[in-house]
N, C-alpha and C positions, 0 to 999 in steps of 0.2 A: 229263311224261307218260314212260312207261317207253320205253326205246329197245330193240330185240331186238336181243337179243347179235349177235358175228359170227360165231358156232360154228351160231345156227342161220340166220341168211345164208345160209350158204354149205351146208346142209343143203339149205335153198328151193330155191340155184342148182343144185343137184345133181339136184334130184326134180324141178323145175317143167320140165320138157322136154314139147316141142310134142305129141311126137309121143305121148307119156304121155294125154293129155287129161285127160278128170274120172278114169282113174285116179289119177294124179298126184296131184288134189283127194282124193278117198278118203284116201291114204296121210298126207299133211299133214297135212288135219280127224284120221284117227286118229293118229296122233302126240303133236299139240298137245294132243288134247285126254283122253289116257291117260298118256303120259309125260314130259311136260315139264310144270315146274314156272313156269307162267307170271303165275300169277294167279287174282284169284275174278273178275276186269271180263271180259267178251267180248275174242275175240282180233278185232280190227278192222281188222290191218293183215291183207290178200292183195294177193297177186301170183299170176298167173293168165294162162301166156302160151294165147295161143289157138290150138286146130288150125285148120289152113289149112280142111279138109274141114266141120269143125262149127263155127266159129263166126268171126270177122272176122278176113280172114287176118292171121297172127301176128304184128297187135297185141297186145302185152300192155300192162297198165292196172292201174296201184296205185292206192288213195283210203285217207284216212285224216281222225282229227279231228286239229287240232294249235291250240291256242293256249297262254294263260298255265299253264292248268291247266285240269283235265278238269272243268266245271260251272262254267268261267269265264266272263265274260258274250262275252271276243275269242274263245272257241273253234268255229272253221268246218269244215266238208268242206272236203278237198283233194283234188286226184287231180292222177296224171302218168300218160303215154302215152310209150311207146315202138317207133314206126314199126320195121319193119325195116330194119336196117342203121344205125340210127341212136341218140345217144344219146337220155337219156329228158331228158320237157320238163320244163321249170320249173315247180313248182307252180301249179297253176292252184284259183284257189276257186271252189269249186261251190253255196257258200253267200255272206250276206254280210247275216245279218242284226246289225240293230243291240241289242246289249245282250240280245241273248238267244243261247246256247250253242247247237248245234249234235252230235248224240250217234250214236255206232252207224251208221256208213253200209256197206250192204249193194251191190255187186255182184255183176248180173246179168246172161248175154247167151244169145242164142241168135238165129242166123241174123243179120241187119243189126241187131236190135234189142238198146241197151245199158240198161239199167236201174240208178238208182243210186237206193234208200231210204234215208232215214236219218231219225231222232227228233230234233225240235226242242221247247227250252223251259229252265224254269228248275231241274228235278231230274224224276227218274225217275214221278215220282208226277202230273207235269204234262205228260208229252210229250203231242207231237201228232206222228203219222205223215205225211209226207211224203214225196216221190220226182223225180224229172226222168227223160226218156228219151230217150236218142239212137237216131238210124236209121244211123249216118256213122261207127260205130267210135270214137263219144267226142270227137267234131270240133265239132258242134255238136251243143245240149241245148237240151228243151223248158225253160219255164220251171217253176220250181217249183210242184207242184201241193201243195195238203194234202186233209185227208180220208179218209184212211186210220185207224182206229181199231186196237185189238189190241195187243198185243205183240209183240214183235222181227222183222220177215218174215225167212222163211229162203227163199222161193223162190217164180220166179210159173212156172205152165207157161201151154199155149196149147190152146183148143180148137178153133181154127182153126188152119187154114196160114197164113192171112197174117196173124193175132195181133191181128185181130177182136173176138174173143173170148177173155179173160185170165181169169188167176187168181192171188189172192196168197195166201199162206199163211202163219202165223204161226206162233212156236214154243209158244202154248198151244193147238194146234189151230183155230183162227179161220180164218176163209176171207173170200174177199172176191171179188166177180166184176164186170168190166167187159164191155160188148158195144160197145164203141166205143175199143179200142183204148187203155185207159187213162187215159181224159180224164175220167170217173164212174165209180165205184165203189160197189156196193152188198154188205152182209153175206148171207151164204147159210148155211143150213144144212148140217150135215154126218150123217154116219151114226154121226160118236161126242160125244161128249157134249165140247167144247169147257170148256178149263180146265187141262189137264193138260197133258202133256209130247208136242210132235209132234216127228218126221225125217219125212225126205221125201229120197228116189233117186228121181231120173230116167231112162231108158234115155239111152246117152249119140247113140245111133242114132235115137231115137224118142220123143222129150223130153214126147210126148205119154200115152205111156208110166212108169207111176209107181208106187211104191210106199210108204206110207204107213207110222210106225210111233205108236203111241200109247202115251205111258208104258212104254217099251220094251220090249212084250211084243206089242199087240193090231195084227195085221198089216191094209190096204185095200191094195184094190187098184184102179187106174185105168186104163182104155184109150184117152180122150177127154179127157185133160188135167185131170180134174178135176171135171166136168160130174157125173160118176156112179162111185160107188164100188163094191166089194162086198169085202164080211171073208173073208178068206184063211182060211179054218177046218179041221180037223182035223191043222195042222202042230203039233208041241210044238214050244217055245222052254224050253230052262229056262236063261237066262240071260237079263240084260238088255241090249240091243242101246244100242248109245254111238253108231255110227257105221253107212253101211250107201253100195253102190254094188251098181245093181242093172242086170243085160240079161236084155231082156227076149226076147231070140232065145232063148240057153239059160234062160230063167225059173230063175236063179239070182241070186242074193242073198249078198253079201258081207257079211258084220256083225262090225264089231268089239262084242266078249264082255268087260262090264267087267271086268275081271283074267284074263280067259280068252285074249288075242289074236283072232284072226280066225276065224270062224267059216264055212262055207260053205253054207247052204243050199238046198236045191233045191225049186223050187215046180212044180215038174210034178204036176199032177192035183189042185193044190189051188185055181188062179185058176179063179174063175167067173166066167162074163157080167158085167159091172158092171150094176147097175139105177140 
């Protein structure tokens, strides 16, 4: 598997400071997506230092898939934690499937809940979605649960403050809903046609308030975690959006524009009540 070059590790260490929160994630994602020749496979190595006010206090977590080679039977998901003032923990196996590789882990954190989504299967055409969840900052995890279909998971949003109702969104615009904190999932309809390309950005101080971009141009807004959406109409976007950062308080969308840098869009007056 390809090792992250030292100069990029140094860049992450410089940018990934806790006080920058999700703004740092946006910068790192934008740089890696538009400027760095890292290959065609998804960037599955992630390092996010979690902000005290927004996430589990000052705990850094890193996850990756590793084994003999990508797609080999012994490839599994691994995780390491770094509590405040301590060194990184030894790699912890998050999966242990016999003669079955695991792929493309995605970590998502909100409040005291940490989600690990990944794929299991001999090849991308035979992938099955799976996930585990932690409520103590990654110390203890639920057993692996299966059943999520669709493509790559990009985000989890919450319809209720206690996390009882939550939604999963995929890169192809598919949506899944759970009303029992992720124990069971059901595919739900969306106001857009699934099968395109979806990006999603939620507000760092109000994660239930989010913007979705479909196929790089069409905008949708939700204020309840994705239970209802409203199309953002009347705003012209003369470029393809490649990365997002959303501030609901100021109704400002920072968008990475392919070949044009970062554009700042004001959505004041364009957000209709979600239906």
